[in-house]
C-alpha positions, 0 to 999 in steps of 0.5 A: 566663421573662420575656415580651415583646410586639411590636407592629410591622406583622407581616401585610401582603404586603409581604416586609419588613415579614413578614421583620422582624418574624420577625427580633426576635422571632427575636432576642428569644427568642435572648436567652432571652424568651418573646416573641409579635407582638401580633396587631394588624390594619394597616391599621384604621379609624384609619388611614382618610382620612389626611390626612397621606398623600401618594401622588398622585406614586408611582402609575405608571400600570399596564395593567388587561391586566397586572394581569389577567395577574399576578393569579394570582401575586400570589395566590400571593404572599400565600399564600406570605406568610401561610403564612410569618406563620402557620408563623414569626411566634409571635402573640397569642391574641387580635386586636386591629382598632383601637387602642381594642380594644388599651386595652380589652383591653390584652395583658399582658407584662413587657416592650412593644416597637414593633419596626420599619417606618415605625410612627410615620410620619404618612403611613403610620400617621396618629400611630396611638397604638397603635404607641406602646404607648398600652395598655401599663401605666405601670409596664411597660418599654417599648422602641423597635427601629429605629421609623421615622418616615420624616419630618424632621417631626411635624405640629405637631398631633400633637406633643403626642401624641408627646411624650406618649407617646415620653416614656413609653419608657425606651428608644428606638432608630430606624433612620434619623438623622433620626429620632433627631434629630428624637425628641431634639428633642421629648422630650429624651431620648437616641436611639440609632441601630440596624440594621433587624431584618432585619440582626440576623441573619447571611444564614447564619440567613436561609439556615436558612428561605429556598428552598434550590434556585435561583430561576432558573438563568442569571446575573442582577440582582434588581430590587425595585421598590416604588411606594407612597413613590415612582413611580421609573419609567420610570427604574429601567425604564432603568436596568435595561435599562442594567445588562443591556446592559452586563453580560450578565446576565439581570433578573429582577423580584420582587413587583410587576407590571411598568407595561411587559410585553415588555422583552427578558431579564427575567423575572418571580418575582411569586408568590414567597414570603418564603422564595423572595424571599430565595433570589433575593437570595442567589443574584443577581449585583447587586441593584437596588431601591428598596426599604429592605428590598431594600436591607438583603437585599441588603447583608446577602448581600454582593451589589452594590446600587443603591438608587434614592431620590426624592432623593438629598440628603434626611435622612430617607431610611432607604436613605441612612442606611443606605448611610452608615453602611456607607460606600456612599453611591456605590451610592444613585441618585436618578431624576434621576442619570445612570447610573453607570459600570460600575466602580461594579457591584462595590465592596469587599464585605468591607469592607462586611461587616466595617462590618455585623458591627460595626454588628449587634454594636452594635444586639445589645448596645442591645437586650439592654441595653435589655431588662435594664434594667428 
């Protein structure tokens, strides 16, 4: 059995990161390979003092007492994520703490895959060469699956590094349209746009690891708001209250503590494990999110969704690319948009699921073909 080593962001305290790593591992195993996720620490020293990071407008003011109030819930969440990584990810025996440690003790596999997430984003990863397989031997097969740049450009001082390392890949795929065009201009290589790994598994497959029991008895709108890319507040809070009033559903908030408490009809599941997070999406009536993976799991479970972005006209948004490819552009909102009419709270989920299944099969076939091309 031939081996695959996947490098990705696989063990941070983020549902999307740990679930996408599991999904790619799972699909590669189904194709017939022995798969390990290279246990590469992120963040590490390479990611400190990142000059390309821009978080100045992304952090809403959260009173300290709210953070203290949710401290136990966050500890429970983080323990749940750690447990998920231990139980569901097949990690390499060696842990690597820097790009240099990977170069010095390169793990050996027949094929290396740069996995999904924003691994090629200077803003998130500071041009980390490890995520561009700088440690893999020249004669090994190198593939990227649904990597993300998350930007319309690569800083000029990083372009030579990107060009050199990405030209060593036999097959390159990304998860947003703008990233494909950018890499094509830089390297001249054909670049394929594929689905995020989480969408390679259908909802029945996700239900095999999701918590079987319902997490909240009443009908609810699931709100999954992350704040490390941009500050969507107070827009999303007001939008959630508007949607609650229009539908009569309760609000359930997951993942992050709120920056305001005592909002009516609002309940908190900050301590949810990845398995419980999947169940919360599965059993929701609707999903409201600022997260790419929140969007991905909502459409995978066929839940009406509004995905909120900083700029609806931006071409570098992973959410926008996904929703365009599914014919759901009307479900994308920016933080300056008027609230949607109630008629947009539902849409033809069957059509969306058909488009998703076509994209899923195409993406799986890309991966099968790339792995066979030695």
